[in-house]
Structure formats: C-alpha cells, structure tokens
VOPAGU-2260 file (C-alpha; in pm, 1 decimal, decimal comma):
REM VOPAGU-2260
SITE   aa  ch    i         X         Y         Z
SITE  UNK   A    0   -1366,8    2785,2     574,9
SITE  UNK   A    1   -1405,8    2610,9     917,5
SITE  UNK   A    2   -1264,4    2218,8     962,1
SITE  UNK   A    3   -1530,4    1961,1     906,6
SITE  UNK   A    4   -1657,7    1890,4    1239,5
SITE  UNK   A    5   -1525,4    1563,5    1324,9
SITE  UNK   A    6   -1841,4    1348,6    1348,2
SITE  UNK   A    7   -1917,3    1447,0     995,3
SITE  UNK   A    8   -1604,6    1345,8     897,0
SITE  UNK   A    9   -1648,7     983,6    1028,4
SITE  UNK   A   10   -1980,4     961,8     949,7
SITE  UNK   A   11   -1865,9     928,0     553,5
SITE  UNK   A   12   -1692,9     606,3     629,0
SITE  UNK   A   13   -1970,0     465,2     851,7
SITE  UNK   A   14   -2298,8     263,4     749,8
SITE  UNK   A   15   -2578,4     455,3     662,2
SITE  UNK   A   16   -2764,0     426,4     988,6
SITE  UNK   A   17   -2525,7     508,4    1249,7
SITE  UNK   A   18   -2456,9     839,8     956,8
SITE  UNK   A   19   -2763,3     906,0    1032,1
SITE  UNK   A   20   -2783,4     922,2    1408,2
SITE  UNK   A   21   -2437,6    1108,9    1394,9
SITE  UNK   A   22   -2570,4    1342,4    1176,0
SITE  UNK   A   23   -2892,9    1403,7    1400,9
SITE  UNK   A   24   -2663,6    1448,0    1717,1
SITE  UNK   A   25   -2437,3    1698,4    1541,3
SITE  UNK   A   26   -2752,1    1903,7    1462,4
SITE  UNK   A   27   -2910,9    1890,6    1793,0
SITE  UNK   A   28   -2574,6    1980,3    1889,7
SITE  UNK   A   29   -2575,6    2315,4    1713,5
SITE  UNK   A   30   -2923,8    2384,1    1822,4
SITE  UNK   A   31   -2820,3    2319,4    2179,6
SITE  UNK   A   32   -2554,3    2533,7    2182,8
SITE  UNK   A   33   -2748,0    2814,3    2011,4
SITE  UNK   A   34   -2988,7    2783,7    2323,2
SITE  UNK   A   35   -2686,5    2821,6    2519,2
SITE  UNK   A   36   -2603,7    3111,1    2405,9
SITE  UNK   A   37   -2980,7    3288,1    2407,9
SITE  UNK   A   38   -2960,9    3169,7    2768,2
SITE  UNK   A   39   -2625,3    3316,3    2848,6
SITE  UNK   A   40   -2731,2    3689,3    2735,2
SITE  UNK   A   41   -3085,9    3624,1    2904,0
SITE  UNK   A   42   -2895,2    3615,2    3237,7
SITE  UNK   A   43   -2705,8    3895,1    3160,3
SITE  UNK   A   44   -3004,6    4079,0    3079,7
SITE  UNK   A   45   -3245,7    3992,1    3319,0
SITE  UNK   A   46   -3133,9    4266,9    3563,4
SITE  UNK   A   47   -3117,9    4534,0    3349,6
SITE  UNK   A   48   -3493,2    4649,0    3386,2
SITE  UNK   A   49   -3520,1    4555,3    3737,4
SITE  UNK   A   50   -3160,7    4797,1    3880,1
SITE  UNK   A   51   -3474,6    5126,5    3948,2
SITE  UNK   A   52   -3649,5    4933,7    4158,2
SITE  UNK   A   53   -3339,5    4770,4    4323,2
SITE  UNK   A   54   -3248,2    5170,1    4329,1
SITE  UNK   A   55   -3515,0    5255,9    4452,1
SITE  UNK   A   56   -3572,0    4972,1    4740,9
SITE  UNK   A   57   -3232,3    4997,1    4868,2
SITE  UNK   A   58   -3123,7    5359,7    4794,0
SITE  UNK   A   59   -2825,0    5266,4    4554,3
SITE  UNK   A   60   -2657,3    5522,8    4351,6
SITE  UNK   A   61   -2556,6    5492,7    3970,4
SITE  UNK   A   62   -2218,0    5392,9    4098,1
SITE  UNK   A   63   -2339,9    5093,9    4255,9
SITE  UNK   A   64   -2600,3    4970,5    4010,1
SITE  UNK   A   65   -2370,9    4944,9    3736,0
SITE  UNK   A   66   -2084,2    4793,2    4013,4
SITE  UNK   A   67   -2318,6    4540,3    4032,8
SITE  UNK   A   68   -2320,2    4464,9    3647,9
SITE  UNK   A   69   -1932,5    4558,0    3594,3
SITE  UNK   A   70   -1902,6    4245,5    3840,7
SITE  UNK   A   71   -2027,3    3997,0    3598,7
SITE  UNK   A   72   -1776,1    4070,8    3306,8
SITE  UNK   A   73   -1536,3    4043,8    3584,8
SITE  UNK   A   74   -1615,7    3727,2    3753,5
SITE  UNK   A   75   -1625,3    3618,0    3386,5
SITE  UNK   A   76   -1254,6    3742,5    3296,9
SITE  UNK   A   77   -1098,5    3570,2    3608,1
SITE  UNK   A   78   -1295,3    3251,7    3502,9
SITE  UNK   A   79   -1170,3    3281,3    3127,9
SITE  UNK   A   80    -826,2    3326,0    3268,9
SITE  UNK   A   81    -779,5    2995,6    3442,9
SITE  UNK   A   82   -1055,3    2746,2    3277,2
SITE  UNK   A   83   -1133,2    2962,7    2925,8
SITE  UNK   A   84    -922,2    2667,8    2737,3
SITE  UNK   A   85   -1165,1    2343,3    2922,5
SITE  UNK   A   86   -1381,9    2307,8    2695,8
SITE  UNK   A   87   -1088,2    2217,3    2453,0
SITE  UNK   A   88   -1034,5    1953,4    2695,2
SITE  UNK   A   89   -1317,1    1792,4    2820,0
SITE  UNK   A   90   -1543,5    1895,4    2534,8
SITE  UNK   A   91   -1806,2    2133,1    2473,9
SITE  UNK   A   92   -2081,8    1973,5    2592,3
SITE  UNK   A   93   -1998,8    1967,9    2979,2
SITE  UNK   A   94   -1805,7    2281,3    2944,4
SITE  UNK   A   95   -2178,4    2419,9    2899,4
SITE  UNK   A   96   -2377,6    2228,6    3103,3
SITE  UNK   A   97   -2137,3    2313,4    3404,9
SITE  UNK   A   98   -2161,2    2735,5    3297,1
SITE  UNK   A   99   -2585,8    2659,9    3301,5
SITE  UNK   A  100   -2561,5    2524,1    3602,0
SITE  UNK   A  101   -2378,8    2789,9    3741,2
SITE  UNK   A  102   -2621,7    3035,9    3566,6
SITE  UNK   A  103   -2912,9    2835,9    3711,7
SITE  UNK   A  104   -2758,7    2883,3    4103,5
SITE  UNK   A  105   -2735,8    3246,3    4025,0
SITE  UNK   A  106   -3112,7    3280,7    3958,3
SITE  UNK   A  107   -3113,7    3110,8    4305,0
SITE  UNK   A  108   -2935,4    3389,2    4460,9
SITE  UNK   A  109   -3100,1    3666,9    4299,6
SITE  UNK   A  110   -3490,6    3536,1    4368,7
SITE  UNK   A  111   -3371,5    3542,2    4767,2
SITE  UNK   A  112   -3180,1    3833,1    4773,8
SITE  UNK   A  113   -3239,9    4042,6    5087,2
SITE  UNK   A  114   -2976,0    4312,9    5022,5
SITE  UNK   A  115   -2739,4    4411,0    4757,1
SITE  UNK   A  116   -2449,3    4194,0    4841,1
SITE  UNK   A  117   -2653,0    3934,4    4698,8
SITE  UNK   A  118   -2698,4    4090,1    4381,9
SITE  UNK   A  119   -2257,5    4092,8    4365,7
SITE  UNK   A  120   -2300,0    3712,2    4459,3
SITE  UNK   A  121   -2542,7    3636,2    4200,8
SITE  UNK   A  122   -2360,9    3864,4    3928,7
SITE  UNK   A  123   -2012,7    3685,4    4023,7
SITE  UNK   A  124   -2230,4    3326,1    3914,2
SITE  UNK   A  125   -2359,9    3439,4    3629,0
SITE  UNK   A  126   -2020,0    3554,3    3494,3
SITE  UNK   A  127   -1834,1    3236,6    3577,2
SITE  UNK   A  128   -2137,1    3066,3    3411,4
SITE  UNK   A  129   -2078,2    3268,5    3097,8
SITE  UNK   A  130   -1752,9    3248,4    3099,8
SITE  UNK   A  131   -1722,6    2843,2    3074,4
SITE  UNK   A  132   -2060,6    2811,3    2803,5
SITE  UNK   A  133   -2018,9    3109,6    2642,0
SITE  UNK   A  134   -1676,2    3011,0    2416,2
SITE  UNK   A  135   -1799,1    2619,9    2420,5
SITE  UNK   A  136   -2081,0    2738,0    2290,9
SITE  UNK   A  137   -1946,4    2930,5    2017,2
SITE  UNK   A  138   -1731,7    2697,0    1866,1
SITE  UNK   A  139   -1976,7    2402,8    1906,7
SITE  UNK   A  140   -2139,0    2637,1    1666,0
SITE  UNK   A  141   -1892,0    2620,1    1408,9
SITE  UNK   A  142   -1763,8    2268,2    1444,0
SITE  UNK   A  143   -2159,3    2133,0    1426,8
SITE  UNK   A  144   -2291,3    2431,9    1167,9
SITE  UNK   A  145   -2571,1    2259,2     936,1
SITE  UNK   A  146   -2548,2    2479,0     693,7
SITE  UNK   A  147   -2303,2    2448,1     388,2
SITE  UNK   A  148   -2216,2    2881,5     443,1
SITE  UNK   A  149   -1952,3    2902,9     712,8
SITE  UNK   A  150   -2093,8    3246,4     839,4
SITE  UNK   A  151   -2419,0    3083,1     938,7
SITE  UNK   A  152   -2288,9    2992,5    1246,5
SITE  UNK   A  153   -2165,5    3386,9    1351,8
SITE  UNK   A  154   -2472,0    3502,3    1232,7
SITE  UNK   A  155   -2697,6    3241,4    1411,6
SITE  UNK   A  156   -2452,5    3353,0    1726,2
SITE  UNK   A  157   -2565,1    3697,4    1707,4
SITE  UNK   A  158   -2960,1    3605,6    1693,4
SITE  UNK   A  159   -2946,1    3382,6    1953,1
SITE  UNK   A  160   -2763,1    3608,2    2137,5
SITE  UNK   A  161   -3013,5    3890,9    2074,4
SITE  UNK   A  162   -3308,1    3647,4    2121,6
SITE  UNK   A  163   -3229,3    3579,9    2505,5
SITE  UNK   A  164   -3151,7    3947,3    2531,5
SITE  UNK   A  165   -3473,7    4101,6    2406,1
SITE  UNK   A  166   -3678,6    3815,9    2572,7
SITE  UNK   A  167   -3475,7    3870,4    2955,8
SITE  UNK   A  168   -3581,9    4275,0    2879,9
SITE  UNK   A  169   -3916,7    4235,2    2796,3
SITE  UNK   A  170   -4045,3    3979,8    3049,3
SITE  UNK   A  171   -3883,7    4105,1    3314,6
SITE  UNK   A  172   -4071,4    4445,8    3211,2
SITE  UNK   A  173   -4370,9    4262,1    3192,2
SITE  UNK   A  174   -4350,5    3998,0    3541,6
SITE  UNK   A  175   -4175,9    4393,3    3690,6
SITE  UNK   A  176   -4505,7    4560,0    3650,9
SITE  UNK   A  177   -4807,7    4290,7    3646,3
SITE  UNK   A  178   -4700,6    4005,6    3946,2
SITE  UNK   A  179   -4604,4    4053,2    4231,2
SITE  UNK   A  180   -4263,5    4025,1    4392,5
SITE  UNK   A  181   -4149,2    4147,9    4090,7
SITE  UNK   A  182   -3769,1    4090,6    4214,0
SITE  UNK   A  183   -3829,7    3713,8    4241,8
SITE  UNK   A  184   -4019,1    3586,6    3900,3
SITE  UNK   A  185   -3805,5    3726,4    3645,4
SITE  UNK   A  186   -3493,9    3465,5    3789,9
SITE  UNK   A  187   -3783,3    3176,1    3838,4
SITE  UNK   A  188   -3842,5    3170,5    3526,6
SITE  UNK   A  189   -3452,7    3203,2    3469,5
SITE  UNK   A  190   -3422,9    2854,2    3651,8
SITE  UNK   A  191   -3665,8    2688,5    3505,5
SITE  UNK   A  192   -3482,0    2788,9    3136,7
SITE  UNK   A  193   -3165,3    2685,5    3289,8
SITE  UNK   A  194   -3273,9    2382,1    3423,2
SITE  UNK   A  195   -3452,8    2265,3    3059,8
SITE  UNK   A  196   -3132,3    2361,4    2920,1
SITE  UNK   A  197   -2925,5    2108,3    3102,0
SITE  UNK   A  198   -3145,7    1866,8    3048,0
SITE  UNK   A  199   -3110,5    1860,9    2686,3
SITE  UNK   A  200   -2763,4    1936,9    2654,4
SITE  UNK   A  201   -2747,1    1643,9    2847,6
SITE  UNK   A  202   -2924,0    1442,0    2578,8
SITE  UNK   A  203   -2677,8    1574,4    2311,9
SITE  UNK   A  204   -2375,1    1290,1    2208,6
SITE  UNK   A  205   -2037,1    1312,7    2406,6
SITE  UNK   A  206   -1811,6    1511,0    2213,0
SITE  UNK   A  207   -1479,2    1507,0    2357,1
SITE  UNK   A  208   -1197,4    1356,4    2203,6
SITE  UNK   A  209   -1120,3    1015,4    2298,3
SITE  UNK   A  210    -738,2    1122,6    2352,2
SITE  UNK   A  211    -694,8    1385,9    2491,6
SITE  UNK   A  212    -483,4    1497,6    2796,5
SITE  UNK   A  213    -588,3    1584,8    3119,6
SITE  UNK   A  214    -674,2    1944,9    3193,0
SITE  UNK   A  215    -470,6    2178,7    3346,6
SITE  UNK   A  216    -446,2    2520,9    3389,7
SITE  UNK   A  217    -287,1    2686,1    3099,9
SITE  UNK   A  218    -221,8    3094,2    3000,2
SITE  UNK   A  219    -461,1    3160,8    2703,3
SITE  UNK   A  220    -260,8    3307,1    2390,0
SITE  UNK   A  221    -332,4    3358,4    2059,6
SITE  UNK   A  222    -184,6    3085,8    1758,5
SITE  UNK   A  223      46,1    3242,5    1544,7
SITE  UNK   A  224     -28,3    3407,5    1254,0
SITE  UNK   A  225    -343,9    3519,5    1342,8
SITE  UNK   A  226    -218,5    3806,5    1550,0
SITE  UNK   A  227    -361,0    4081,4    1315,2
SITE  UNK   A  228    -717,5    3944,1    1269,0
SITE  UNK   A  229    -766,0    3873,8    1622,7
SITE  UNK   A  230    -737,9    4192,4    1746,7
SITE  UNK   A  231    -989,0    4339,3    1465,1
SITE  UNK   A  232   -1209,6    4051,7    1538,6
SITE  UNK   A  233   -1186,5    4126,6    1920,7
SITE  UNK   A  234   -1209,5    4518,2    1857,4
SITE  UNK   A  235   -1534,7    4463,5    1691,0
SITE  UNK   A  236   -1675,3    4203,7    1991,6
SITE  UNK   A  237   -1552,2    4489,1    2177,8
SITE  UNK   A  238   -1691,9    4802,5    2082,2
SITE  UNK   A  239   -2039,8    4593,0    2079,4
SITE  UNK   A  240   -1992,2    4497,3    2436,3
SITE  UNK   A  241   -1906,7    4839,5    2578,0
SITE  UNK   A  242   -2195,6    5041,7    2339,1
SITE  UNK   A  243   -2414,9    4739,5    2515,3
SITE  UNK   A  244   -2259,6    4801,9    2845,1
SITE  UNK   A  245   -2394,8    5158,5    2913,5
SITE  UNK   A  246   -2721,5    5069,8    2713,0
SITE  UNK   A  247   -2784,4    4775,0    3026,0
SITE  UNK   A  248   -2613,1    4893,8    3322,9
SITE  UNK   A  249   -2802,5    5273,8    3258,2
SITE  UNK   A  250   -3088,4    5263,3    3003,1
SITE  UNK   A  251   -3375,7    5194,9    3223,3
SITE  UNK   A  252   -3240,5    5518,6    3420,6
SITE  UNK   A  253   -3251,1    5690,6    3129,6
SITE  UNK   A  254   -3568,7    5549,0    3025,5
SITE  UNK   A  255   -3719,9    5657,9    3327,8
SITE  UNK   A  256   -3529,4    6009,9    3330,6
SITE  UNK   A  257   -3617,3    6143,9    3007,3
SITE  UNK   A  258   -3937,1    5915,0    2957,5
SITE  UNK   A  259   -4110,2    6054,2    3249,5
SITE  UNK   A  260   -4231,1    5666,2    3318,8
SITE  UNK   A  261   -4207,5    5420,3    3605,3
SITE  UNK   A  262   -4395,0    5142,0    3384,8
SITE  UNK   A  263   -4129,2    4870,2    3372,0
SITE  UNK   A  264   -4340,6    4738,8    3045,1
SITE  UNK   A  265   -4232,8    5049,7    2867,5
SITE  UNK   A  266   -3886,4    5017,5    3009,1
SITE  UNK   A  267   -3828,0    4696,6    2924,1
SITE  UNK   A  268   -4000,1    4724,7    2540,9
SITE  UNK   A  269   -3816,0    5029,8    2500,4
SITE  UNK   A  270   -3480,7    4846,6    2580,2
SITE  UNK   A  271   -3599,1    4548,0    2420,4
SITE  UNK   A  272   -3624,4    4716,1    2050,7
SITE  UNK   A  273   -3231,4    4710,6    2045,9
SITE  UNK   A  274   -3201,8    4366,7    2097,9
SITE  UNK   A  275   -3476,1    4323,5    1852,0
SITE  UNK   A  276   -3295,9    4487,2    1606,0
SITE  UNK   A  277   -3006,0    4296,3    1676,2
SITE  UNK   A  278   -3172,7    3962,3    1591,2
SITE  UNK   A  279   -3368,5    4085,0    1266,3
SITE  UNK   A  280   -2986,7    4248,0    1138,3
SITE  UNK   A  281   -2829,8    3939,1    1171,6
SITE  UNK   A  282   -3062,1    3736,0    1010,1
SITE  UNK   A  283   -2934,8    3976,8     701,5
SITE  UNK   A  284   -2590,7    3909,7     784,4
SITE  UNK   A  285   -2499,1    3521,2     672,3
SITE  UNK   A  286   -2383,7    3608,9     319,0
SITE  UNK   A  287   -2200,6    3935,9     435,8
SITE  UNK   A  288   -1780,3    3899,2     421,6
SITE  UNK   A  289   -1697,2    3920,7     784,2
SITE  UNK   A  290   -1466,0    4234,3     705,9
SITE  UNK   A  291   -1739,6    4408,3     550,6
SITE  UNK   A  292   -1971,5    4305,1     868,9
SITE  UNK   A  293   -1684,3    4475,1    1079,0
SITE  UNK   A  294   -1635,7    4795,2     904,2
SITE  UNK   A  295   -2000,5    4889,4     886,7
SITE  UNK   A  296   -2056,4    4785,2    1267,3
SITE  UNK   A  297   -1742,2    5026,5    1320,7
SITE  UNK   A  298   -1907,6    5287,9    1119,4
SITE  UNK   A  299   -2261,6    5275,5    1282,2
SITE  UNK   A  300   -2098,1    5251,5    1638,9
SITE  UNK   A  301   -1986,6    5588,7    1571,1
SITE  UNK   A  302   -2311,6    5700,4    1466,2
SITE  UNK   A  303   -2489,2    5564,3    1754,3
SITE  UNK   A  304   -2249,7    5702,2    2053,1
SITE  UNK   A  305   -2308,9    6069,0    1853,9
SITE  UNK   A  306   -2687,3    5981,2    1825,1
SITE  UNK   A  307   -2667,0    5827,9    2236,5
SITE  UNK   A  308   -2492,2    6228,0    2296,1
SITE  UNK   A  309   -2759,8    6385,9    2165,2
SITE  UNK   A  310   -3014,7    6217,0    2367,7
SITE  UNK   A  311   -2860,8    6298,9    2673,9
SITE  UNK   A  312   -2849,4    6676,0    2570,0
SITE  UNK   A  313   -3179,1    6665,2    2505,8
SITE  UNK   A  314   -3390,9    6426,3    2648,8
SITE  UNK   A  315   -3578,9    6296,7    2389,9
SITE  UNK   A  316   -3723,2    6000,2    2398,6
SITE  UNK   A  317   -3779,4    5959,6    2050,7
SITE  UNK   A  318   -3433,8    5986,6    1994,4
SITE  UNK   A  319   -3359,7    5742,9    2267,4
SITE  UNK   A  320   -3583,3    5498,6    2026,5
SITE  UNK   A  321   -3390,8    5595,5    1749,9
SITE  UNK   A  322   -3048,7    5514,8    1944,1
SITE  UNK   A  323   -3165,3    5148,7    2094,9
SITE  UNK   A  324   -3262,6    5067,0    1668,7
SITE  UNK   A  325   -2910,2    5215,5    1539,6
SITE  UNK   A  326   -2708,6    5063,8    1797,9
SITE  UNK   A  327   -2861,4    4760,1    1755,4
SITE  UNK   A  328   -2789,4    4756,6    1399,6
SITE  UNK   A  329   -2476,8    4832,3    1507,9
SITE  UNK   A  330   -2400,9    4553,5    1759,1
SITE  UNK   A  331   -2504,8    4304,1    1518,2
SITE  UNK   A  332   -2264,5    4406,5    1248,4
SITE  UNK   A  333   -2007,1    4421,8    1496,5
SITE  UNK   A  334   -2014,8    4146,2    1682,5
SITE  UNK   A  335   -2106,2    3911,9    1391,2
SITE  UNK   A  336   -1840,5    4040,2    1185,0
SITE  UNK   A  337   -1591,7    3985,6    1457,9
SITE  UNK   A  338   -1662,1    3609,0    1559,1
SITE  UNK   A  339   -1677,7    3579,0    1134,2
SITE  UNK   A  340   -1307,7    3679,7    1152,3
SITE  UNK   A  341   -1217,3    3443,8    1443,7
SITE  UNK   A  342   -1379,4    3146,8    1348,4
SITE  UNK   A  343   -1260,1    3131,8    1017,6
SITE  UNK   A  344    -864,7    3213,3    1138,7
SITE  UNK   A  345    -858,1    3003,3    1482,0
SITE  UNK   A  346    -695,1    2631,9    1421,1
SITE  UNK   A  347    -979,5    2409,4    1514,6
SITE  UNK   A  348    -769,7    2248,6    1798,7
SITE  UNK   A  349    -737,4    2592,8    1985,4
SITE  UNK   A  350   -1065,2    2759,1    1861,6
SITE  UNK   A  351   -1221,1    2686,2    2265,7
SITE  UNK   A  352    -924,2    2865,2    2381,1
SITE  UNK   A  353    -923,1    3140,6    2115,4
SITE  UNK   A  354   -1262,6    3261,1    2170,8
SITE  UNK   A  355   -1224,4    3270,9    2547,3
SITE  UNK   A  356    -928,9    3476,8    2495,7
SITE  UNK   A  357   -1160,3    3733,5    2267,3
SITE  UNK   A  358   -1447,2    3719,5    2551,9
SITE  UNK   A  359   -1198,1    3772,3    2770,4
SITE  UNK   A  360   -1074,8    4131,6    2660,7
SITE  UNK   A  361   -1404,7    4216,7    2542,1
SITE  UNK   A  362   -1566,5    4178,9    2882,8
SITE  UNK   A  363   -1268,6    4328,6    3012,0
SITE  UNK   A  364   -1356,5    4699,9    2818,6
SITE  UNK   A  365   -1685,2    4586,4    2935,6
SITE  UNK   A  366   -1652,8    4620,5    3274,8
SITE  UNK   A  367   -1402,9    4892,3    3273,4
SITE  UNK   A  368   -1651,8    5102,1    3072,3
SITE  UNK   A  369   -1968,1    5023,6    3310,5
SITE  UNK   A  370   -1797,6    5096,0    3629,4
SITE  UNK   A  371   -1657,9    5415,8    3495,5
SITE  UNK   A  372   -1961,7    5510,2    3330,8
SITE  UNK   A  373   -2152,2    5451,7    3640,0
SITE  UNK   A  374   -1934,0    5631,4    3869,0
SITE  UNK   A  375   -1923,8    5945,4    3643,2
SITE  UNK   A  376   -2316,9    5952,8    3646,1
SITE  UNK   A  377   -2306,1    5913,1    3988,0
SITE  UNK   A  378   -2080,4    6196,7    4038,0
SITE  UNK   A  379   -2178,0    6423,8    3759,9
SITE  UNK   A  380   -2480,3    6283,9    3597,4
SITE  UNK   A  381   -2643,6    6050,5    3316,0
SITE  UNK   A  382   -2572,2    6364,6    3050,2
SITE  UNK   A  383   -2163,7    6422,8    3155,1
SITE  UNK   A  384   -2110,8    6021,2    3165,2
SITE  UNK   A  385   -2211,9    6015,3    2823,6
SITE  UNK   A  386   -2024,8    6284,9    2662,5
SITE  UNK   A  387   -1671,9    6135,2    2868,5
SITE  UNK   A  388   -1802,3    5766,6    2724,8
SITE  UNK   A  389   -1925,1    5843,0    2388,3
SITE  UNK   A  390   -1569,6    6010,1    2254,5
SITE  UNK   A  391   -1336,5    5745,7    2421,6
SITE  UNK   A  392   -1548,6    5440,3    2235,1
SITE  UNK   A  393   -1558,6    5673,4    1937,8
SITE  UNK   A  394   -1156,0    5613,2    1929,0
SITE  UNK   A  395   -1203,5    5287,7    1977,0
SITE  UNK   A  396   -1400,0    5249,2    1644,2
SITE  UNK   A  397   -1148,0    5481,7    1440,1
SITE  UNK   A  398    -951,6    5195,6    1525,6
SITE  UNK   A  399   -1087,4    4945,9    1421,9
SITE  UNK   A  400   -1206,0    5117,0    1113,5
SITE  UNK   A  401    -827,6    5164,6     992,6
SITE  UNK   A  402    -749,8    4832,3    1061,7
SITE  UNK   A  403   -1017,5    4661,8     930,3
SITE  UNK   A  404    -947,7    4829,9     569,3
SITE  UNK   A  405    -605,0    4768,9     587,4
SITE  UNK   A  406    -622,9    4398,9     662,6
SITE  UNK   A  407    -899,9    4349,5     396,1
SITE  UNK   A  408    -678,8    4535,8     152,4
SITE  UNK   A  409    -386,8    4268,8     219,8
SITE  UNK   A  410    -598,6    3987,2     218,2
SITE  UNK   A  411    -722,3    4090,2    -171,1
SITE  UNK   A  412    -392,4    4093,2    -266,3
SITE  UNK   A  413    -263,0    3798,6     -85,5
SITE  UNK   A  414    -530,5    3603,9    -289,7
SITE  UNK   A  415    -423,1    3667,5    -643,5
SITE  UNK   A  416     -92,5    3583,8    -543,4
SITE  UNK   A  417    -178,8    3279,0    -422,5
SITE  UNK   A  418    -325,9    3207,4    -707,9
SITE  UNK   A  419     -18,1    3281,8    -932,2
SITE  UNK   A  420     152,6    3067,9    -777,3
SITE  UNK   A  421    -102,5    2796,6    -805,2
C-alpha cells in the first residue's frame, strides 16, 4: 500500500468546501500527470516513423539514426544524475512544467532542422525534458491516486505512455504521407500539445511541501531495505525499454525492407499496433499482483525476442505484426509490474529520487541497446543485429524470471510469519 497523499489526509479535518476543492485539485493533478507521461512518450516516438525520411534526405546510415535515437536516453541519464531528486524538493508540478517546456523547445529544434546536428540537439532537449517530467509525473500519479486500488496508478502510467506512443507513431505516419513538409508538421503538433500541457499544469494546485530544504544536487541512492525489489523492478522496466529501443530505432526500416513499402501510413500503423497492444493490456492489469506481472512480462519478452529473430531471418511482414503485438503485451506486463513493485516499496519522501534512479538504469540499457544494434546493423545488416541482440536481452529476461520467483517466494514466507507475530 502507498502512503495517503498529504492533501487527502489534511482534508479529513477541513471544512467540506475546502476538502472538496482539495480533492478536486488532487484529481486534476492526477490526470495532468497522466497526460504528461503520454506527452513524454509522444516526444520520444515522434521521430521514429521519420527516420527513413531523414536517412533518404541526408544519406544517413542505420548507425547514425540509432545514434540519434540513443542520444535521448543518454541525455536523460545525465540529467537524472544531477536532477533526479528535484521534484522531491520543488514539487511534482514545477518539475513537470520545466520538463514539458524543454520538450516544447525540442519540437522547435526538430521543426527547423537543416541537418542531422539539429536532430542530436533536439534529442538532447527531449531527453532532458523527459528526465525532469517522467519521475515527477509517475510519483504524482501514486500520490494523487483517484482509485482505492494502489495498482491503478502503475496501470494508468502504462496506458498513458502507450497512448502517447501510439498517437505519435500513427499521427506522424499520416502527416508524413499526406501533408507537405512532413518533417515539420509532426513537431508543430508536438509543440502545441506541450504548450497546452504546461497551461493545464499551471492551473493545478501547488504541491511543494511548505518546509523543504533548498535544493542542491545530491547523488541518487536506493533507500535501505528495498534493494532487491529495486533490482527486480529496474530489470523489468529495462527489458521493456531495451526491446522497445530496437523496435523504435530500427522498426520503420524493418517495415520498409520486409514489407517493400514506402507508405508512411502503413509504417506508422504497423508500429502503432505494438503501443496499442501495450495500452489495451495495461487496462487489464490493475488487479494483477506486481510480482506476477513482472514474471509474465519476462516470459513474454523471451517469446517476443524469439519471434523477432524469426522475423529477421524470414523477412515476413505477417510475423512482424505478430512481434508487434506480442512485444507490446510483454512490454505492458514488464513495465507495469516493475513500476508496481517500486511504487509499493519506495518511501514517500524518496519516491521521486527512487523512480528517477530506476529510469536512469533503464534508459542507460536502452541507449546501449540502440547504439549497439545500429552499429551492427550498419556493419553486418539488420538480421545480424537481431541475431546478436536477441540472446543478449534474453539473458536479462532469464535473470528477471529467477529474481522475481525468489523474491515472490520470500514475500509469501514473510507474510505468514508477520501474521503469527501479530
């Protein structure tokens, strides 16, 4: 169980009118945080459908396009190292507003990009903005949960991110195929959405604690007593992100190569099937225990890696669609399970920093996966890249399955002992 939000606790002693306003404020914060998560993943996925267009226009190799993709998690990691606990001090609202402001600035950079250098700069701003907004929004969902089910916040986080990613891929595909200046309009839409999000956040209640110390950079650390859970949660989210890195950085090129199509609507819709599967699955996970979700996520991720290898060997666009769906379901279980474990275990006063540290490791592995896969794809081809990355990520899946099973058994053994003591 998570700690009750401060506003909900204090409203018990407040007059009815004030309490109603506070509950309304908490509800507004909850749904605003959900939209921030969606926007972070929209920004992350917006260039994915367009990478083949950039490659054709500027003669970019897969190594360069995956390096552009990998710049995003690397920038995110560097910002998290310094500012990971910022929202615990200045409040979730302020951290989210700063992060979305940087994402809006990245949209401008992408829209006016005359060369690949601007793409790297845009991805740096996207990574920095997401670093500030993602952990703060995840914590805000937990602290302002509108449901009595503590797992609802983790499930909605998955639904929100998948919705943002799905819309980014599909909308980018339609704009790239149907309107002039396809490398501009995608980012005009992103800028407008970011501006609206900042305006909505500005209208939500101030959630900064009254008695907080001045912020100063501090190293991120895992609170004592939750290190095993932290490792499991981080592995679970990292696996989702790493498989997603291959999908988002090379998926559009795989569709064009295997499907023999340059129709960007087809590319966007095929890629969007995966994120749609993520969101639909997450709607069903609010009552699934976190350990179970993480274990199922690891198992399905192993299966999706096998399908990915077969797709690369056969070039079957039908199997590519199967991979999209199975990979999406696997992502949903793994991501939701990992977040559920850490949300339940992290102390409320360190929740923002703990979530930021989890995202730091997850994005570090994502960046390594994307950059290595791109380098191998450039040197040896897409098939070789998949043949190397699939077993490497499979080892992470096996580690997750083993640790989850051991920790779940330990948790079940502790509960009867605690009952006997009481």
